[in-house]
C-alpha positions in Angstrom: 22.2 25.8 13.7 19.6 24.5 11.0 16.8 21.7 11.9 16.8 18.2 10.4 14.7 17.1 7.3 12.0 15.4 8.8 12.3 11.6 8.2 8.8 11.2 8.3 4.5 12.3 7.6 1.9 13.2 10.4 -0.3 11.2 6.8 2.4 8.5 7.0 1.7 7.6 11.1 -2.1 8.2 10.3 -2.5 5.3 7.6 -0.3 3.5 10.1 -3.1 3.5 12.8 -6.1 3.6 9.9 -4.2 0.3 8.7 -4.3 -1.8 12.1 -7.6 -0.6 13.4 -9.4 -1.5 10.3 -7.1 -4.9 10.7 -9.0 -5.3 14.0 -5.5 -5.0 16.0 -5.7 -3.0 19.2 -3.4 -0.5 18.9 -1.4 0.9 22.6 1.1 2.8 20.9 3.4 3.9 17.9 7.3 3.9 18.2 9.2 6.4 15.3 12.9 5.9 14.9 15.1 9.0 14.1 15.2 7.2 10.2 11.7 7.2 10.1 10.3 4.1 10.4 7.0 3.7 11.7 6.5 0.7 14.6 2.6 0.3 15.5 3.0 -1.6 19.2 0.1 -4.2 19.4 -1.4 -5.0 22.6 -3.6 -3.7 25.3 -2.4 -0.8 26.9 -1.8 -0.2 30.9 -4.3 2.3 30.4 -6.9 -0.4 29.3 -5.7 -3.1 31.7 -7.0 -0.3 34.7 -10.3 0.6 33.2 -11.3 -2.7 32.6 -10.3 -3.7 36.3 -12.3 -0.8 37.1 -15.3 -1.7 35.5 -15.2 -5.0 37.1 -15.1 -3.8 40.2 -17.7 -1.1 39.4 -20.0 -4.4 37.9 -19.1 -6.2 40.8 -20.8 -3.7 44.1 -23.9 -3.6 41.7 -24.2 -7.1 42.0 -23.5 -7.1 46.1 -25.4 -3.7 46.4 -23.7 0.0 47.4 -24.8 -0.6 50.6 -21.4 -0.6 52.4 -20.1 -3.7 54.1 -21.5 -7.5 53.8 
């Protein structure tokens, strides 16, 4: 069974991502349709939200002191 022809190239995806980053847009993903249309998904990813929440928790702990209860 022959392979289907590739509908996009890696350089096309790279160019789309570089353009979004250069525009200052937060990129959280990329979608490529079977026809080869490239869609850059913008916005914060869940992982970024978790990292931000973790950083805020650590800052709060340092403010309160690492001594435990209190």
